[in-house]
N, CA, C, O and the ligand as a Tripos MOL2 file, in Angstrom:
@<TRIPOS>MOLECULE
protein
  309   307    78     0     0
PROTEIN
NO_CHARGES

@<TRIPOS>ATOM
      1 N          27.8330  119.4250   33.7120 N.3       1 MET1
      2 CA         26.7900  119.5650   34.9890 C.3       1 MET1
      3 C          25.6870  118.5110   34.5660 C.2       1 MET1
      4 O          25.3640  117.6150   35.3460 O.2       1 MET1
      5 N          25.1860  118.6240   33.4650 N.am      2 ILE2
      6 CA         24.1440  117.7560   32.9180 C.3       2 ILE2
      7 C          24.5570  116.4630   32.8090 C.2       2 ILE2
      8 O          23.8820  115.5450   33.2750 O.2       2 ILE2
      9 N          25.8170  116.2510   32.1230 N.am      3 GLN3
     10 CA         26.3580  114.7530   32.0410 C.3       3 GLN3
     11 C          26.5360  114.2390   33.5380 C.2       3 GLN3
     12 O          26.3720  113.0360   33.7390 O.2       3 GLN3
     13 N          26.8370  115.0190   34.5260 N.am      4 ILE4
     14 CA         26.8700  114.3160   35.9040 C.3       4 ILE4
     15 C          25.6410  113.9420   36.4270 C.2       4 ILE4
     16 O          25.5040  112.8790   37.0330 O.2       4 ILE4
     17 N          24.7370  114.7260   36.2440 N.am      5 GLU5
     18 CA         23.2630  114.6180   36.7320 C.3       5 GLU5
     19 C          22.8560  113.1330   35.9710 C.2       5 GLU5
     20 O          22.5320  112.1680   36.6630 O.2       5 GLU5
     21 N          22.8980  113.0690   34.7610 N.am      6 ILE6
     22 CA         22.5180  111.8660   34.0170 C.3       6 ILE6
     23 C          23.3890  110.5570   34.6870 C.2       6 ILE6
     24 O          22.8010  109.4970   34.9000 O.2       6 ILE6
     25 N          24.4550  110.6770   34.9160 N.am      7 GLU7
     26 CA         25.2820  109.5610   35.5030 C.3       7 GLU7
     27 C          24.7110  109.2480   36.8850 C.2       7 GLU7
     28 O          24.5740  108.0880   37.2720 O.2       7 GLU7
     29 N          24.3960  110.2670   37.5850 N.am      8 LEU8
     30 CA         23.8920  110.1830   38.8600 C.3       8 LEU8
     31 C          22.4940  109.4030   38.9320 C.2       8 LEU8
     32 O          22.1670  108.6050   39.8090 O.2       8 LEU8
     33 N          21.7110  109.8210   37.7780 N.am      9 ALA9
     34 CA         20.2250  109.4920   37.7800 C.3       9 ALA9
     35 C          20.3430  107.8430   37.4320 C.2       9 ALA9
     36 O          19.6340  107.0290   38.0230 O.2       9 ALA9
     37 N          21.2930  107.4600   36.4360 N.am     10 VAL10
     38 CA         21.4030  106.1610   36.1250 C.3      10 VAL10
     39 C          22.0780  105.4430   37.2500 C.2      10 VAL10
     40 O          21.7580  104.2620   37.3820 O.2      10 VAL10
     41 N          22.8540  105.8820   37.9880 N.am     11 ALA11
     42 CA         23.4840  105.1150   39.1110 C.3      11 ALA11
     43 C          22.3510  104.9040   40.1600 C.2      11 ALA11
     44 O          22.1650  103.8150   40.7040 O.2      11 ALA11
     45 N          21.6380  105.9710   40.3950 N.am     12 ILE12
     46 CA         20.3980  105.6410   41.3540 C.3      12 ILE12
     47 C          19.3890  104.7960   40.7640 C.2      12 ILE12
     48 O          18.7130  104.0540   41.4760 O.2      12 ILE12
     49 N          19.2310  104.8590   39.4370 N.am     13 TYR13
     50 CA         18.2150  103.9660   38.9120 C.3      13 TYR13
     51 C          18.5990  102.3950   38.9120 C.2      13 TYR13
     52 O          17.7840  101.4730   38.9020 O.2      13 TYR13
     53 N          20.0040  102.2800   38.9250 N.am     14 LEU14
     54 CA         20.5040  100.9150   39.0000 C.3      14 LEU14
     55 C          20.5670  100.6090   40.4320 C.2      14 LEU14
     56 O          20.2140   99.4650   40.7150 O.2      14 LEU14
     57 N          20.9030  101.3000   41.3200 N.am     15 ALA15
     58 CA         20.9490  100.8300   42.7480 C.3      15 ALA15
     59 C          19.6710  100.5100   43.0550 C.2      15 ALA15
     60 O          19.4610   99.4980   43.7220 O.2      15 ALA15
     61 N          18.5820  101.3470   42.6030 N.am     16 LEU16
     62 CA         17.1800  100.9240   43.1010 C.3      16 LEU16
     63 C          16.6700   99.7920   42.4560 C.2      16 LEU16
     64 O          15.7710   99.1340   42.9810 O.2      16 LEU16
     65 N          17.2160   99.4600   41.2320 N.am     17 SER17
     66 CA         16.7010   98.2450   40.6150 C.3      17 SER17
     67 C          17.2910   96.9870   41.3300 C.2      17 SER17
     68 O          16.6050   96.0070   41.6190 O.2      17 SER17
     69 N          18.5830   97.1020   41.5810 N.am     18 ILE18
     70 CA         19.1920   96.0750   42.4470 C.3      18 ILE18
     71 C          18.6720   95.8010   43.8760 C.2      18 ILE18
     72 O          18.7070   94.6750   44.3710 O.2      18 ILE18
     73 N          18.1360   97.0010   44.5790 N.am     19 LEU19
     74 CA         17.4480   96.9520   45.7450 C.3      19 LEU19
     75 C          16.2920   96.2600   45.5310 C.2      19 LEU19
     76 O          16.1150   95.2820   46.2590 O.2      19 LEU19
     77 N          15.4120   96.5350   44.6680 N.am     20 ILE20
     78 CA         14.0160   96.0670   44.4530 C.3      20 ILE20
     79 C          14.4070   94.5420   44.1400 C.2      20 ILE20
     80 O          13.8280   93.6910   44.8150 O.2      20 ILE20
     81 N          15.1610   94.1980   43.3580 N.am     21 LEU21
     82 CA         15.5490   92.8500   43.0680 C.3      21 LEU21
     83 C          15.9230   91.9620   44.2480 C.2      21 LEU21
     84 O          15.5140   90.8070   44.3700 O.2      21 LEU21
     85 N          16.7740   92.6160   45.1590 N.am     22 LEU22
     86 CA         17.2370   92.0330   46.3920 C.3      22 LEU22
     87 C          15.8760   91.7490   47.2000 C.2      22 LEU22
     88 O          15.6560   90.6420   47.6900 O.2      22 LEU22
     89 N          15.1160   92.6620   47.2890 N.am     23 ILE23
     90 CA         13.7050   92.6250   48.3560 C.3      23 ILE23
     91 C          12.9640   91.5350   47.8330 C.2      23 ILE23
     92 O          12.4660   90.6590   48.5400 O.2      23 ILE23
     93 N          12.8730   91.5990   46.2950 N.am     24 TRP24
     94 CA         12.0580   90.6940   45.8630 C.3      24 TRP24
     95 C          12.4210   89.2130   45.9360 C.2      24 TRP24
     96 O          11.4990   88.3980   45.9890 O.2      24 TRP24
     97 N          13.8540   88.7440   45.9450 N.am     25 ILE25
     98 CA         14.4100   87.5540   46.3760 C.3      25 ILE25
     99 C          14.1720   87.1960   47.8250 C.2      25 ILE25
    100 O          13.7940   86.0850   48.1960 O.2      25 ILE25
    101 N          14.4130   88.1850   48.5830 N.am     26 VAL26
    102 CA         14.2140   87.8200   49.9750 C.3      26 VAL26
    103 C          12.6590   87.6260   50.4730 C.2      26 VAL26
    104 O          12.3220   86.9180   51.4220 O.2      26 VAL26
    105 N          11.7660   88.4140   49.6250 N.am     27 PHE27
    106 CA         10.4570   88.1400   49.9890 C.3      27 PHE27
    107 C           9.9390   86.7880   49.4590 C.2      27 PHE27
    108 O           9.0610   86.1860   50.0770 O.2      27 PHE27
    109 N          10.5440   86.2450   48.1710 N.am     28 GLU28
    110 CA         10.1660   85.1370   47.5930 C.3      28 GLU28
    111 C          10.6300   84.0440   48.5070 C.2      28 GLU28
    112 O           9.9320   83.0620   48.7580 O.2      28 GLU28
    113 N          11.8370   84.2420   49.0000 N.am     29 TRP29
    114 CA         12.4640   83.2450   49.8680 C.3      29 TRP29
    115 C          11.6820   83.0270   51.2130 C.2      29 TRP29
    116 O          11.4540   81.9100   51.6770 O.2      29 TRP29
    117 N          11.3350   84.0890   51.7300 N.am     30 LYS30
    118 CA         10.4420   84.0740   52.9560 C.3      30 LYS30
    119 C           9.0090   83.4030   52.6100 C.2      30 LYS30
    120 O           8.4360   82.6610   53.4080 O.2      30 LYS30
    121 N           8.6250   83.6530   51.6700 N.am     31 LYS31
    122 CA          7.2930   83.0630   51.0520 C.3      31 LYS31
    123 C           7.3100   81.6290   50.9900 C.2      31 LYS31
    124 O           6.4610   80.9070   51.5110 O.2      31 LYS31
    125 N           8.4240   81.1990   50.2560 N.am     32 LYS32
    126 CA          8.6210   79.8280   50.2710 C.3      32 LYS32
    127 C           8.8660   79.0450   51.5120 C.2      32 LYS32
    128 O           8.3860   77.9250   51.6820 O.2      32 LYS32
    129 N           9.6250   79.6590   52.3810 N.am     33 THR33
    130 CA          9.6690   78.9880   53.6070 C.3      33 THR33
    131 C           8.4880   79.0650   54.6600 C.2      33 THR33
    132 O           8.4820   78.4080   55.7020 O.2      33 THR33
    133 N           7.5020   79.9290   54.2770 N.am     34 THR34
    134 CA          6.3580   79.9930   54.9920 C.3      34 THR34
    135 C           5.3600   78.8570   54.4820 C.2      34 THR34
    136 O           4.6400   78.2220   55.2530 O.2      34 THR34
    137 N           5.3980   78.6620   53.0510 N.am     35 GLU35
    138 CA          4.6640   77.7240   52.2960 C.3      35 GLU35
    139 C           5.0790   76.4060   52.8580 C.2      35 GLU35
    140 O           4.2820   75.5440   53.2310 O.2      35 GLU35
    141 N           6.4010   76.3030   52.8960 N.am     36 ASP36
    142 CA          6.8410   74.9100   53.3970 C.3      36 ASP36
    143 C           6.4290   74.4220   54.7810 C.2      36 ASP36
    144 O           6.2290   73.2470   55.0880 O.2      36 ASP36
    145 N           6.3190   75.6220   55.6740 N.am     37 LEU37
    146 CA          5.7960   75.3820   57.0040 C.3      37 LEU37
    147 C           4.4460   75.1450   57.1260 C.2      37 LEU37
    148 O           4.0000   74.4550   58.0430 O.2      37 LEU37
    149 N           3.5740   75.7900   56.0590 N.am     38 ASN38
    150 CA          2.2440   75.5610   56.1150 C.3      38 ASN38
    151 C           2.0350   73.9830   55.4870 C.2      38 ASN38
    152 O           1.2050   73.2630   56.0400 O.2      38 ASN38
    153 N           2.6340   73.5830   54.5830 N.am     39 MET39
    154 CA          2.5910   72.3350   54.1420 C.3      39 MET39
    155 C           2.7100   71.4550   55.1760 C.2      39 MET39
    156 O           1.8950   70.5380   55.2890 O.2      39 MET39
    157 N           3.7240   71.6190   56.0460 N.am     40 ASP40
    158 CA          4.2880   70.6790   56.9800 C.3      40 ASP40
    159 C           2.8910   70.7040   57.8910 C.2      40 ASP40
    160 O           2.1740   69.7070   57.9740 O.2      40 ASP40
    161 N           2.6240   71.8190   58.4870 N.am     41 ASN41
    162 CA          1.5890   71.9750   59.4320 C.3      41 ASN41
    163 C           0.1110   71.4320   58.9010 C.2      41 ASN41
    164 O          -0.7620   71.1920   59.7340 O.2      41 ASN41
    165 N          -0.1030   71.2710   57.6640 N.am     42 SER42
    166 CA         -1.5120   70.8080   57.2110 C.3      42 SER42
    167 C          -1.3990   69.3960   56.8860 C.2      42 SER42
    168 O          -2.2660   68.8920   56.1710 O.2      42 SER42
    169 N          -0.2810   68.5860   57.3950 N.am     43 LEU43
    170 CA         -0.2530   67.2070   57.1380 C.3      43 LEU43
    171 C          -0.7380   66.5890   58.3610 C.2      43 LEU43
    172 O          -0.2600   66.8610   59.4630 O.2      43 LEU43
    173 N          -1.6650   65.7770   58.1820 N.am     44 TRP44
    174 CA         -2.4230   65.0520   59.2880 C.3      44 TRP44
    175 C          -2.3260   63.5160   59.1480 C.2      44 TRP44
    176 O          -2.3670   62.9030   58.0820 O.2      44 TRP44
    177 N          -2.1830   62.9510   60.4680 N.am     45 GLN45
    178 CA         -2.4050   61.4830   60.3970 C.3      45 GLN45
    179 C          -3.5350   61.0520   61.3440 C.2      45 GLN45
    180 O          -3.5230   61.4240   62.5170 O.2      45 GLN45
    181 N          -4.5040   60.2810   60.8560 N.am     46 CYS46
    182 CA         -5.5900   59.8960   61.5780 C.3      46 CYS46
    183 C          -5.1980   58.6300   62.7020 C.2      46 CYS46
    184 O          -4.6480   57.5980   62.3160 O.2      46 CYS46
    185 N          -5.5660   58.8720   64.1430 N.am     47 PRO47
    186 CA         -4.9800   57.9660   64.8640 C.3      47 PRO47
    187 C          -5.9740   56.6910   64.9220 C.2      47 PRO47
    188 O          -5.7230   55.7050   65.6150 O.2      47 PRO47
    189 N          -6.9300   56.7950   64.2570 N.am     48 THR48
    190 CA         -7.8890   55.6810   64.1210 C.3      48 THR48
    191 C          -7.5820   54.4810   63.1030 C.2      48 THR48
    192 O          -7.5610   53.2720   63.3370 O.2      48 THR48
    193 N          -7.3530   55.1530   61.9290 N.am     49 CYS49
    194 CA         -7.0730   54.2540   60.6550 C.3      49 CYS49
    195 C          -5.8210   54.5190   60.1250 C.2      49 CYS49
    196 O          -5.4430   53.8600   59.1560 O.2      49 CYS49
    197 N          -4.9610   55.5700   60.7140 N.am     50 PHE50
    198 CA         -3.6630   55.8890   60.1710 C.3      50 PHE50
    199 C          -3.4830   56.5090   58.9410 C.2      50 PHE50
    200 O          -2.3560   56.6870   58.4800 O.2      50 PHE50
    201 N          -4.5920   56.8840   58.3170 N.am     51 TYR51
    202 CA         -4.7500   57.5660   57.0900 C.3      51 TYR51
    203 C          -4.0250   58.8530   57.2220 C.2      51 TYR51
    204 O          -4.3200   59.6090   58.1470 O.2      51 TYR51
    205 N          -3.0320   59.1800   56.3070 N.am     52 THR52
    206 CA         -2.2590   60.4840   56.1050 C.3      52 THR52
    207 C          -2.8910   61.4370   54.9590 C.2      52 THR52
    208 O          -2.8670   61.1000   53.7750 O.2      52 THR52
    209 N          -3.3900   62.5060   55.3510 N.am     53 TYR53
    210 CA         -4.0010   63.3550   54.4690 C.3      53 TYR53
    211 C          -3.5880   64.9370   54.7390 C.2      53 TYR53
    212 O          -3.0380   65.2480   55.7950 O.2      53 TYR53
    213 N          -3.8350   65.7470   53.8940 N.am     54 ILE54
    214 CA         -3.4320   67.2090   53.9180 C.3      54 ILE54
    215 C          -4.8020   68.0860   54.2670 C.2      54 ILE54
    216 O          -5.7750   68.0340   53.5150 O.2      54 ILE54
    217 N          -4.7930   68.8340   55.3840 N.am     55 ASP55
    218 CA         -5.9060   69.5040   55.6590 C.3      55 ASP55
    219 C          -5.3900   70.7430   56.0720 C.2      55 ASP55
    220 O          -4.8970   70.8260   57.1970 O.2      55 ASP55
    221 N          -5.4390   71.9200   55.1720 N.am     56 SER56
    222 CA         -4.8420   73.3140   55.4410 C.3      56 SER56
    223 C          -5.6880   74.1200   56.1590 C.2      56 SER56
    224 O          -5.3070   75.0660   56.8500 O.2      56 SER56
    225 N          -6.8740   73.7580   56.0080 N.am     57 ARG57
    226 CA         -7.8310   74.7220   56.7750 C.3      57 ARG57
    227 C          -8.0730   74.4960   58.2440 C.2      57 ARG57
    228 O          -8.5400   75.3970   58.9410 O.2      57 ARG57
    229 N          -7.8060   73.4670   58.6640 N.am     58 SER58
    230 CA         -7.8610   73.1280   60.0580 C.3      58 SER58
    231 C          -6.5460   73.3500   60.8930 C.2      58 SER58
    232 O          -5.4990   73.0260   60.3330 O.2      58 SER58
    233 N          -6.4870   73.7930   61.9860 N.am     59 GLU59
    234 CA         -5.3650   74.1010   62.7690 C.3      59 GLU59
    235 C          -5.2610   73.1970   64.0200 C.2      59 GLU59
    236 O          -4.1870   72.6870   64.3380 O.2      59 GLU59
    237 N          -6.2390   73.0380   64.6210 N.am     60 SER60
    238 CA         -5.9730   72.2500   65.9440 C.3      60 SER60
    239 C          -6.7670   70.8980   65.9030 C.2      60 SER60
    240 O          -6.2280   69.8610   66.2910 O.2      60 SER60
    241 N          -8.1860   70.9210   65.3790 N.am     61 ILE61
    242 CA         -8.8830   69.7790   65.2370 C.3      61 ILE61
    243 C          -9.2890   69.5090   63.8260 C.2      61 ILE61
    244 O          -9.8990   70.3740   63.1970 O.2      61 ILE61
    245 N          -8.9820   68.3460   63.2870 N.am     62 SER62
    246 CA         -9.3310   67.8720   61.8560 C.3      62 SER62
    247 C         -10.2320   66.8240   61.7840 C.2      62 SER62
    248 O         -10.1480   65.9860   62.6820 O.2      62 SER62
    249 N         -11.1530   66.6580   60.8500 N.am     63 LYS63
    250 CA        -11.8790   65.3500   60.3170 C.3      63 LYS63
    251 C         -11.2160   64.4820   59.3520 C.2      63 LYS63
    252 O         -10.9170   64.8950   58.2310 O.2      63 LYS63
    253 N         -10.9960   63.4050   59.7080 N.am     64 CYS64
    254 CA        -10.3900   62.3070   58.7870 C.3      64 CYS64
    255 C         -11.2970   61.9700   57.6480 C.2      64 CYS64
    256 O         -12.3550   61.3730   57.8510 O.2      64 CYS64
    257 N         -10.8510   62.3940   56.2720 N.am     65 PRO65
    258 CA        -11.6990   62.1630   55.2400 C.3      65 PRO65
    259 C         -12.2050   60.4500   54.8400 C.2      65 PRO65
    260 O         -13.1000   60.1290   54.0580 O.2      65 PRO65
    261 N         -11.3030   59.5270   55.6600 N.am     66 ARG66
    262 CA        -11.6500   58.3490   55.3120 C.3      66 ARG66
    263 C         -12.7060   57.7260   56.2510 C.2      66 ARG66
    264 O         -13.6280   57.0080   55.8640 O.2      66 ARG66
    265 N         -12.4600   58.0910   57.5600 N.am     67 CYS67
    266 CA        -13.2110   57.2780   58.5580 C.3      67 CYS67
    267 C         -14.1660   58.2480   59.3310 C.2      67 CYS67
    268 O         -15.0280   57.8210   60.0990 O.2      67 CYS67
    269 N         -13.9510   59.6490   59.0720 N.am     68 GLY68
    270 CA        -14.8200   60.6280   59.6670 C.3      68 GLY68
    271 C         -14.5680   60.9840   61.1160 C.2      68 GLY68
    272 O         -15.3990   61.6920   61.6860 O.2      68 GLY68
    273 N         -13.4570   60.5420   61.7860 N.am     69 THR69
    274 CA        -13.1930   60.7870   63.1920 C.3      69 THR69
    275 C         -12.4500   62.2450   63.2740 C.2      69 THR69
    276 O         -11.5100   62.6030   62.5640 O.2      69 THR69
    277 N         -13.0470   62.9540   64.2390 N.am     70 LEU70
    278 CA        -12.4720   63.9870   64.6920 C.3      70 LEU70
    279 C         -11.2100   63.6890   65.5250 C.2      70 LEU70
    280 O         -11.2920   62.8230   66.3960 O.2      70 LEU70
    281 N         -10.0190   64.3580   65.3180 N.am     71 HIS71
    282 CA         -8.9310   64.2810   66.1720 C.3      71 HIS71
    283 C          -8.0510   65.4690   66.2430 C.2      71 HIS71
    284 O          -7.9170   66.2580   65.3070 O.2      71 HIS71
    285 N          -7.3900   65.5800   67.5170 N.am     72 LYS72
    286 CA         -6.5040   66.7060   67.7040 C.3      72 LYS72
    287 C          -5.2060   66.6630   66.8790 C.2      72 LYS72
    288 O          -4.8320   65.5560   66.4900 O.2      72 LYS72
    289 N          -4.5310   67.6780   66.5930 N.am     73 LYS73
    290 CA         -3.1930   67.6770   66.1920 C.3      73 LYS73
    291 C          -2.2050   67.0430   67.2470 C.2      73 LYS73
    292 O          -2.2170   67.3110   68.4480 O.2      73 LYS73
    293 N          -1.3590   66.1750   66.6300 N.am     74 GLU74
    294 CA         -0.4140   65.6090   67.5960 C.3      74 GLU74
    295 C           0.8230   66.5210   67.5630 C.2      74 GLU74
    296 O           1.3700   67.0520   66.5970 O.2      74 GLU74
    297 N           1.1160   66.5630   68.8570 N.am     75 GLU75
    298 CA          2.3380   67.4860   69.0890 C.3      75 GLU75
    299 C           3.8300   66.7630   68.4610 C.2      75 GLU75
    300 O           4.1130   65.5730   68.5960 O.2      75 GLU75
    301 N           4.6700   67.7750   67.7650 N.am     76 LYS76
    302 CA          5.7950   66.9840   67.2600 C.3      76 LYS76
    303 C           6.9350   67.0160   68.2630 C.2      76 LYS76
    304 O           7.0460   67.9740   69.0280 O.2      76 LYS76
    305 N           7.7270   66.0650   68.2800 N.am     77 GLU77
    306 CA          8.7900   65.8670   69.1310 C.3      77 GLU77
    307 C          10.0540   66.4180   68.6190 C.2      77 GLU77
    308 O          11.0870   66.3120   69.2800 O.2      77 GLU77
    309 ZN         -9.3410   57.7420   59.8480 Zn       78 ZN78
@<TRIPOS>BOND
     1     1     2 1
     2     2     3 1
     3     3     4 2
     4     3     5 am
     5     5     6 1
     6     6     7 1
     7     7     8 2
     8     7     9 am
     9     9    10 1
    10    10    11 1
    11    11    12 2
    12    11    13 am
    13    13    14 1
    14    14    15 1
    15    15    16 2
    16    15    17 am
    17    17    18 1
    18    18    19 1
    19    19    20 2
    20    19    21 am
    21    21    22 1
    22    22    23 1
    23    23    24 2
    24    23    25 am
    25    25    26 1
    26    26    27 1
    27    27    28 2
    28    27    29 am
    29    29    30 1
    30    30    31 1
    31    31    32 2
    32    31    33 am
    33    33    34 1
    34    34    35 1
    35    35    36 2
    36    35    37 am
    37    37    38 1
    38    38    39 1
    39    39    40 2
    40    39    41 am
    41    41    42 1
    42    42    43 1
    43    43    44 2
    44    43    45 am
    45    45    46 1
    46    46    47 1
    47    47    48 2
    48    47    49 am
    49    49    50 1
    50    50    51 1
    51    51    52 2
    52    51    53 am
    53    53    54 1
    54    54    55 1
    55    55    56 2
    56    55    57 am
    57    57    58 1
    58    58    59 1
    59    59    60 2
    60    59    61 am
    61    61    62 1
    62    62    63 1
    63    63    64 2
    64    63    65 am
    65    65    66 1
    66    66    67 1
    67    67    68 2
    68    67    69 am
    69    69    70 1
    70    70    71 1
    71    71    72 2
    72    71    73 am
    73    73    74 1
    74    74    75 1
    75    75    76 2
    76    75    77 am
    77    77    78 1
    78    78    79 1
    79    79    80 2
    80    79    81 am
    81    81    82 1
    82    82    83 1
    83    83    84 2
    84    83    85 am
    85    85    86 1
    86    86    87 1
    87    87    88 2
    88    87    89 am
    89    89    90 1
    90    90    91 1
    91    91    92 2
    92    91    93 am
    93    93    94 1
    94    94    95 1
    95    95    96 2
    96    95    97 am
    97    97    98 1
    98    98    99 1
    99    99   100 2
   100    99   101 am
   101   101   102 1
   102   102   103 1
   103   103   104 2
   104   103   105 am
   105   105   106 1
   106   106   107 1
   107   107   108 2
   108   107   109 am
   109   109   110 1
   110   110   111 1
   111   111   112 2
   112   111   113 am
   113   113   114 1
   114   114   115 1
   115   115   116 2
   116   115   117 am
   117   117   118 1
   118   118   119 1
   119   119   120 2
   120   119   121 am
   121   121   122 1
   122   122   123 1
   123   123   124 2
   124   123   125 am
   125   125   126 1
   126   126   127 1
   127   127   128 2
   128   127   129 am
   129   129   130 1
   130   130   131 1
   131   131   132 2
   132   131   133 am
   133   133   134 1
   134   134   135 1
   135   135   136 2
   136   135   137 am
   137   137   138 1
   138   138   139 1
   139   139   140 2
   140   139   141 am
   141   141   142 1
   142   142   143 1
   143   143   144 2
   144   143   145 am
   145   145   146 1
   146   146   147 1
   147   147   148 2
   148   147   149 am
   149   149   150 1
   150   150   151 1
   151   151   152 2
   152   151   153 am
   153   153   154 1
   154   154   155 1
   155   155   156 2
   156   155   157 am
   157   157   158 1
   158   158   159 1
   159   159   160 2
   160   159   161 am
   161   161   162 1
   162   162   163 1
   163   163   164 2
   164   163   165 am
   165   165   166 1
   166   166   167 1
   167   167   168 2
   168   167   169 am
   169   169   170 1
   170   170   171 1
   171   171   172 2
   172   171   173 am
   173   173   174 1
   174   174   175 1
   175   175   176 2
   176   175   177 am
   177   177   178 1
   178   178   179 1
   179   179   180 2
   180   179   181 am
   181   181   182 1
   182   182   183 1
   183   183   184 2
   184   183   185 am
   185   185   186 1
   186   186   187 1
   187   187   188 2
   188   187   189 am
   189   189   190 1
   190   190   191 1
   191   191   192 2
   192   191   193 am
   193   193   194 1
   194   194   195 1
   195   195   196 2
   196   195   197 am
   197   197   198 1
   198   198   199 1
   199   199   200 2
   200   199   201 am
   201   201   202 1
   202   202   203 1
   203   203   204 2
   204   203   205 am
   205   205   206 1
   206   206   207 1
   207   207   208 2
   208   207   209 am
   209   209   210 1
   210   210   211 1
   211   211   212 2
   212   211   213 am
   213   213   214 1
   214   214   215 1
   215   215   216 2
   216   215   217 am
   217   217   218 1
   218   218   219 1
   219   219   220 2
   220   219   221 am
   221   221   222 1
   222   222   223 1
   223   223   224 2
   224   223   225 am
   225   225   226 1
   226   226   227 1
   227   227   228 2
   228   227   229 am
   229   229   230 1
   230   230   231 1
   231   231   232 2
   232   231   233 am
   233   233   234 1
   234   234   235 1
   235   235   236 2
   236   235   237 am
   237   237   238 1
   238   238   239 1
   239   239   240 2
   240   239   241 am
   241   241   242 1
   242   242   243 1
   243   243   244 2
   244   243   245 am
   245   245   246 1
   246   246   247 1
   247   247   248 2
   248   247   249 am
   249   249   250 1
   250   250   251 1
   251   251   252 2
   252   251   253 am
   253   253   254 1
   254   254   255 1
   255   255   256 2
   256   255   257 am
   257   257   258 1
   258   258   259 1
   259   259   260 2
   260   259   261 am
   261   261   262 1
   262   262   263 1
   263   263   264 2
   264   263   265 am
   265   265   266 1
   266   266   267 1
   267   267   268 2
   268   267   269 am
   269   269   270 1
   270   270   271 1
   271   271   272 2
   272   271   273 am
   273   273   274 1
   274   274   275 1
   275   275   276 2
   276   275   277 am
   277   277   278 1
   278   278   279 1
   279   279   280 2
   280   279   281 am
   281   281   282 1
   282   282   283 1
   283   283   284 2
   284   283   285 am
   285   285   286 1
   286   286   287 1
   287   287   288 2
   288   287   289 am
   289   289   290 1
   290   290   291 1
   291   291   292 2
   292   291   293 am
   293   293   294 1
   294   294   295 1
   295   295   296 2
   296   295   297 am
   297   297   298 1
   298   298   299 1
   299   299   300 2
   300   299   301 am
   301   301   302 1
   302   302   303 1
   303   303   304 2
   304   303   305 am
   305   305   306 1
   306   306   307 1
   307   307   308 2
@<TRIPOS>SUBSTRUCTURE
     1 MET1         2 RESIDUE 1 A MET
     2 ILE2         6 RESIDUE 1 A ILE
     3 GLN3        10 RESIDUE 1 A GLN
     4 ILE4        14 RESIDUE 1 A ILE
     5 GLU5        18 RESIDUE 1 A GLU
     6 ILE6        22 RESIDUE 1 A ILE
     7 GLU7        26 RESIDUE 1 A GLU
     8 LEU8        30 RESIDUE 1 A LEU
     9 ALA9        34 RESIDUE 1 A ALA
    10 VAL10       38 RESIDUE 1 A VAL
    11 ALA11       42 RESIDUE 1 A ALA
    12 ILE12       46 RESIDUE 1 A ILE
    13 TYR13       50 RESIDUE 1 A TYR
    14 LEU14       54 RESIDUE 1 A LEU
    15 ALA15       58 RESIDUE 1 A ALA
    16 LEU16       62 RESIDUE 1 A LEU
    17 SER17       66 RESIDUE 1 A SER
    18 ILE18       70 RESIDUE 1 A ILE
    19 LEU19       74 RESIDUE 1 A LEU
    20 ILE20       78 RESIDUE 1 A ILE
    21 LEU21       82 RESIDUE 1 A LEU
    22 LEU22       86 RESIDUE 1 A LEU
    23 ILE23       90 RESIDUE 1 A ILE
    24 TRP24       94 RESIDUE 1 A TRP
    25 ILE25       98 RESIDUE 1 A ILE
    26 VAL26      102 RESIDUE 1 A VAL
    27 PHE27      106 RESIDUE 1 A PHE
    28 GLU28      110 RESIDUE 1 A GLU
    29 TRP29      114 RESIDUE 1 A TRP
    30 LYS30      118 RESIDUE 1 A LYS
    31 LYS31      122 RESIDUE 1 A LYS
    32 LYS32      126 RESIDUE 1 A LYS
    33 THR33      130 RESIDUE 1 A THR
    34 THR34      134 RESIDUE 1 A THR
    35 GLU35      138 RESIDUE 1 A GLU
    36 ASP36      142 RESIDUE 1 A ASP
    37 LEU37      146 RESIDUE 1 A LEU
    38 ASN38      150 RESIDUE 1 A ASN
    39 MET39      154 RESIDUE 1 A MET
    40 ASP40      158 RESIDUE 1 A ASP
    41 ASN41      162 RESIDUE 1 A ASN
    42 SER42      166 RESIDUE 1 A SER
    43 LEU43      170 RESIDUE 1 A LEU
    44 TRP44      174 RESIDUE 1 A TRP
    45 GLN45      178 RESIDUE 1 A GLN
    46 CYS46      182 RESIDUE 1 A CYS
    47 PRO47      186 RESIDUE 1 A PRO
    48 THR48      190 RESIDUE 1 A THR
    49 CYS49      194 RESIDUE 1 A CYS
    50 PHE50      198 RESIDUE 1 A PHE
    51 TYR51      202 RESIDUE 1 A TYR
    52 THR52      206 RESIDUE 1 A THR
    53 TYR53      210 RESIDUE 1 A TYR
    54 ILE54      214 RESIDUE 1 A ILE
    55 ASP55      218 RESIDUE 1 A ASP
    56 SER56      222 RESIDUE 1 A SER
    57 ARG57      226 RESIDUE 1 A ARG
    58 SER58      230 RESIDUE 1 A SER
    59 GLU59      234 RESIDUE 1 A GLU
    60 SER60      238 RESIDUE 1 A SER
    61 ILE61      242 RESIDUE 1 A ILE
    62 SER62      246 RESIDUE 1 A SER
    63 LYS63      250 RESIDUE 1 A LYS
    64 CYS64      254 RESIDUE 1 A CYS
    65 PRO65      258 RESIDUE 1 A PRO
    66 ARG66      262 RESIDUE 1 A ARG
    67 CYS67      266 RESIDUE 1 A CYS
    68 GLY68      270 RESIDUE 1 A GLY
    69 THR69      274 RESIDUE 1 A THR
    70 LEU70      278 RESIDUE 1 A LEU
    71 HIS71      282 RESIDUE 1 A HIS
    72 LYS72      286 RESIDUE 1 A LYS
    73 LYS73      290 RESIDUE 1 A LYS
    74 GLU74      294 RESIDUE 1 A GLU
    75 GLU75      298 RESIDUE 1 A GLU
    76 LYS76      302 RESIDUE 1 A LYS
    77 GLU77      306 RESIDUE 1 A GLU
    78 ZN78       309 GROUP 0 **** ****
């Protein structure tokens, strides 16, 4: 009886470990995908001097670090 309980406990422990590992993998994968999207969204190109830079703080309006022009985010095609 005790033997079965130990085997059951080990089985549950292993199942939980695999489940946690899978959740962690999915979480990391989603995090990476979100980071990639954020990186893509934070890339700006100034329409005045065509300087390309990364500004992750701004979402719709950004200031060019080279010429100081405020400009809106260009819509992607
Ligand atoms: Zn500029």
